[in-house]
C-alpha positions as CSV (number, residue, x, y, z in Angstrom):
1,M,-1.7,-6.0,-2.0
2,N,1.3,-5.7,-4.7
3,I,4.0,-4.1,-2.4
4,R,6.6,-2.5,-4.2
5,S,10.2,-1.8,-3.2
6,L,10.5,0.2,-0.3
7,R,13.3,2.6,-1.3
8,R,15.2,2.9,-4.6
9,G,19.1,2.3,-4.7
10,G,18.7,1.0,-0.8
11,A,19.4,-2.5,0.8
12,I,15.8,-3.7,1.1
13,V,14.9,-7.3,2.1
14,A,11.3,-8.7,1.7
15,G,9.8,-10.3,4.5
16,L,8.5,-13.6,4.0
17,L,5.7,-14.4,6.7
18,A,2.4,-12.5,7.1
19,V,1.8,-12.1,10.8
20,V,-1.6,-11.4,12.7
21,L,-1.1,-10.7,16.6
22,G,-4.4,-10.1,18.5
23,V,-3.0,-7.2,20.4
24,T,-4.4,-3.6,21.2
25,A,-2.3,-0.8,20.9
26,V,-2.9,2.4,23.3
27,E,-4.4,5.2,21.5
28,A,-2.9,8.6,20.9
29,P,-3.5,11.5,23.1
30,A,-5.8,14.3,21.7
31,V,-3.8,17.0,20.2
32,A,-4.2,20.1,22.0
33,G,-3.4,23.9,20.3
34,A,-3.8,23.0,16.7
35,S,-6.5,24.9,15.5
36,G,-9.1,22.9,13.1
37,K,-7.1,19.9,13.6
38,N,-9.1,16.4,14.5
39,T,-7.6,15.2,17.7
40,Y,-8.6,11.8,17.3
41,D,-6.4,9.0,16.0
42,G,-7.5,5.6,16.2
43,A,-5.3,4.1,13.5
44,Q,-3.4,2.4,16.3
45,K,-6.1,0.1,17.0
46,V,-6.3,-1.0,13.6
47,L,-2.5,-1.1,13.3
48,A,-1.9,-3.1,16.6
49,P,-0.7,-6.4,14.9
50,C,2.0,-4.4,13.4
51,I,3.1,-2.6,16.1
52,A,2.9,-5.7,18.5
53,L,5.3,-7.3,15.6
54,A,7.6,-4.0,16.1
55,M,8.1,-4.5,19.7
56,Q,8.4,-8.4,19.6
57,Q,11.3,-8.0,17.2
58,K,12.8,-5.1,19.4
59,S,12.8,-2.9,16.1
60,P,15.3,0.0,16.6
61,E,13.5,2.0,14.1
62,W,10.3,0.9,12.5
63,V,6.9,2.0,10.5
64,C,3.4,0.5,10.5
65,T,0.8,0.8,7.8
66,S,-2.0,-1.5,6.8
67,A,0.3,-3.3,4.3
68,G,2.8,-4.0,7.1
69,L,5.9,-3.1,9.1
70,A,9.1,-1.6,7.7
71,S,11.8,-2.3,10.2
72,T,15.2,-0.7,9.9
73,R,18.4,-2.1,11.6
74,R,22.1,-0.9,10.8
75,D,24.6,-3.8,9.4
76,P,28.0,-4.2,10.4
77,N,29.4,-1.6,8.5
78,G,26.6,1.0,9.9
79,T,24.5,1.2,6.5
80,P,20.8,0.8,7.2
81,V,19.1,-2.0,5.9
82,T,15.4,-2.1,5.7
83,T,13.1,-5.2,5.8
84,F,9.5,-5.2,5.1
85,T,6.9,-7.7,6.8
86,P,3.3,-8.0,5.6
87,V,1.2,-7.7,8.5
88,A,-2.6,-7.9,8.5
89,A,-4.5,-5.0,10.1
90,T,-7.5,-5.5,12.5
91,I,-10.9,-5.6,10.7
92,A,-12.4,-2.1,10.8
93,P,-16.0,-0.9,9.7
94,A,-16.1,-0.1,5.7
95,P,-15.8,3.4,5.0
96,D,-18.8,5.3,3.7
97,P,-18.6,5.1,0.0
98,V,-21.2,8.4,-0.6
99,S,-19.5,11.1,-2.3
100,V,-18.6,14.0,-0.4
101,L,-18.5,18.0,-0.8
102,A,-16.3,19.3,1.8
103,D,-12.5,18.5,2.5
104,D,-12.9,15.5,5.3
105,Y,-9.1,14.5,5.0
106,D,-8.5,15.1,8.8
107,T,-11.6,13.1,9.8
108,W,-12.5,10.4,7.2
109,C,-10.8,6.9,7.4
110,E,-9.5,7.7,11.2
111,S,-10.1,4.2,12.5
112,S,-8.7,2.3,9.3
113,G,-5.4,1.2,7.8
114,T,-6.1,2.2,4.4
115,C,-9.4,3.6,2.9
116,H,-10.4,3.8,-1.1
117,R,-13.6,6.2,-2.4
118,V,-14.8,7.5,-5.6
119,T,-16.0,11.0,-5.1
120,D,-17.9,12.1,-8.2
121,P,-20.7,10.2,-10.2
122,S,-18.7,10.3,-13.5
123,R,-16.0,8.0,-11.6
124,F,-13.1,10.5,-12.7
125,I,-12.1,11.3,-9.3
126,G,-10.6,8.6,-6.6
127,E,-9.1,9.2,-3.5
128,T,-6.9,6.9,-1.0
129,K,-6.2,7.5,2.5
130,G,-3.4,5.5,4.4
131,N,-2.6,5.8,8.2
132,A,1.1,5.5,9.3
133,T,2.1,4.9,12.8
134,Y,5.9,4.6,13.6
135,G,8.4,4.3,16.6
136,D,11.2,2.7,18.1
137,S,12.0,-0.4,20.4
138,R,10.6,1.6,23.4
139,G,7.2,1.7,21.7
140,V,5.2,4.3,19.4
141,I,6.3,7.9,18.6
142,G,4.0,9.3,16.5
143,S,1.7,8.9,13.6
144,F,0.3,10.8,10.2
145,D,-1.7,10.5,7.2
146,V,-1.2,10.3,3.8
147,I,-4.2,11.3,1.1
148,I,-3.8,10.7,-2.4
149,R,-6.2,12.2,-5.0
150,N,-6.2,11.4,-8.6
151,N,-8.6,13.5,-10.9
152,L,-8.4,11.8,-14.2
153,Q,-7.9,13.7,-17.4
154,G,-9.0,11.6,-20.2
155,R,-6.1,9.0,-20.5
156,R,-4.0,10.8,-17.5
157,G,-3.8,10.7,-13.9
158,R,-3.8,13.9,-12.4
159,W,-2.0,13.5,-8.6
160,T,-2.2,15.6,-5.2
161,V,-1.1,14.4,-2.4
162,S,-1.6,15.9,1.3
163,L,0.1,14.7,4.4
164,I,-1.6,15.3,7.9
165,W,0.4,15.1,11.2
166,D,-1.8,13.5,14.0
167,Y,0.8,13.0,17.0
168,G,4.4,13.1,18.0
169,P,7.1,15.4,16.9
170,S,7.4,17.3,13.9
171,L,8.0,15.6,10.6
172,T,10.5,16.3,7.9
173,F,9.9,14.4,4.4
174,S,12.5,13.7,1.6
175,D,12.8,11.6,-1.3
176,S,9.2,11.4,-2.2
177,W,7.6,10.5,-5.4
178,I,4.6,9.0,-7.0
179,N,4.9,5.9,-9.3
180,C,2.5,4.9,-11.7
181,Y,1.8,1.2,-12.5
182,E,0.2,-0.4,-15.4
183,V,-1.3,-3.7,-13.9
184,I,0.2,-6.9,-15.9
185,D,-1.1,-10.3,-15.3
186,N,1.2,-13.1,-13.9
187,W,4.1,-10.7,-14.3
188,P,5.5,-7.7,-12.5
189,D,3.4,-4.6,-13.1
190,A,4.9,-2.1,-15.7
191,D,6.3,1.4,-14.8
192,C,4.1,4.3,-16.4
193,G,5.6,7.1,-14.8
194,D,7.9,8.5,-11.7
195,H,6.8,11.7,-10.6
196,A,8.7,13.6,-7.7
197,L,7.1,15.6,-5.2
198,Y,9.2,18.2,-2.9
199,P,6.9,18.1,0.9
200,G,8.6,19.9,3.5
201,R,7.6,19.9,7.1
202,I,4.4,19.1,9.2
203,S,4.0,19.5,13.1
204,G,1.4,20.1,15.7
205,T,1.4,24.1,14.6
206,N,1.7,23.5,10.7
207,W,-0.5,20.1,10.8
208,R,-1.3,19.9,6.8
209,W,0.7,19.9,3.7
210,N,-0.9,20.0,0.2
211,S,1.3,19.1,-3.2
212,P,0.5,20.9,-6.1
213,L,-1.0,18.9,-8.9
214,T,1.2,16.3,-10.5
215,Y,0.5,15.2,-14.0
216,G,1.0,11.7,-15.3
217,N,2.2,10.3,-18.4
218,F,-0.5,9.5,-21.4
219,L,-1.6,6.0,-20.9
220,V,-2.0,4.2,-24.3
221,N,-2.5,0.5,-23.3
222,P,-6.0,-0.7,-22.4
223,K,-5.1,-1.9,-19.1
224,P,-5.9,-1.0,-15.4
225,Y,-3.6,1.2,-13.6
226,Y,-2.9,2.5,-10.0
227,A,-0.1,4.7,-8.3
228,A,1.8,4.3,-5.3
229,F,3.2,7.2,-3.1
230,N,6.7,6.6,-1.4
231,T,8.4,8.8,0.9
232,D,11.0,8.8,3.5
233,F,10.7,11.1,6.8
234,T,12.6,12.0,9.8
235,P,10.9,12.6,12.9
236,G,12.1,15.6,15.0
237,G,15.0,14.2,17.3
238,Y,15.0,10.9,15.5
239,S,16.6,9.2,12.5
240,V,15.2,9.1,9.0
241,R,12.7,6.4,8.3
242,T,10.8,4.7,5.0
243,L,7.3,4.5,4.9
244,P,5.9,1.3,2.7
245,P,4.4,2.4,-0.7
246,L,0.7,3.6,-0.1
247,E,-1.2,2.2,-3.6
248,T,-4.5,3.8,-4.7
249,E,-7.3,1.8,-5.9
250,R,-6.8,0.9,-9.6
251,F,-8.5,2.9,-12.4
252,K,-9.4,1.6,-15.8
253,C,-8.2,2.6,-19.1
254,Y,-9.9,0.4,-21.9
255,G,-10.8,1.1,-25.1
256,S,-9.0,3.2,-27.6
257,T,-6.7,6.2,-26.6
258,A,-9.9,8.4,-27.2
259,D,-11.7,6.7,-24.4
260,P,-11.3,8.1,-20.9
261,C,-10.2,6.5,-17.9
262,K,-12.3,6.1,-14.9
263,F,-12.4,4.3,-11.6
């Protein structure tokens, strides 16, 4: 996976070592009083190696995804510095690739780190779900899901993002955006669009937020492309944290500009 900068304009240091630790995390308790809400959150099992590393490092503020660990500490001047370390998630069963008719975002991919699927026979719609767990030096505080849906339109991406609260305090999101990238072989991938989102707050009573449809730029080059969702979030009663970018599956825009992109 090609990991991007965790936050624009911030002090980010890339970790150099991928770590695998065979430690099992405690599952989150069932959620009560959230009508229609899935009460199972098995992602902590899959992210157990990342959580174990955060505990080993005694990270004061951390976020785990299947990409790895984002750990934030304060420098001598009190400025937050976020370090990213790739961490391999435990292996989970592959998700069912069959197309779906119902909205299953709260139940699909609940025991995996990140899942991708194509949901229509024409291969114009692709979806990615990522699970995130966050905490401090005492352990896990909560978790949530991010789902990115890309409904391609000719040579453009069209994205919607859903945020789903799973466990813990309420979450307020800020500085959120979708970045489009053009895949460049043997070179850093090219930026093909930066699109701001304005999510608000999710909690046990308002557990889901859906973005409006966001249109990407016209994609001229015959190349593969992908998108990444980036955000900062603040759990109620805690300090702000940075989510490692969630990258979608690649889609291909080969041929001339008259040929549509497909997954």
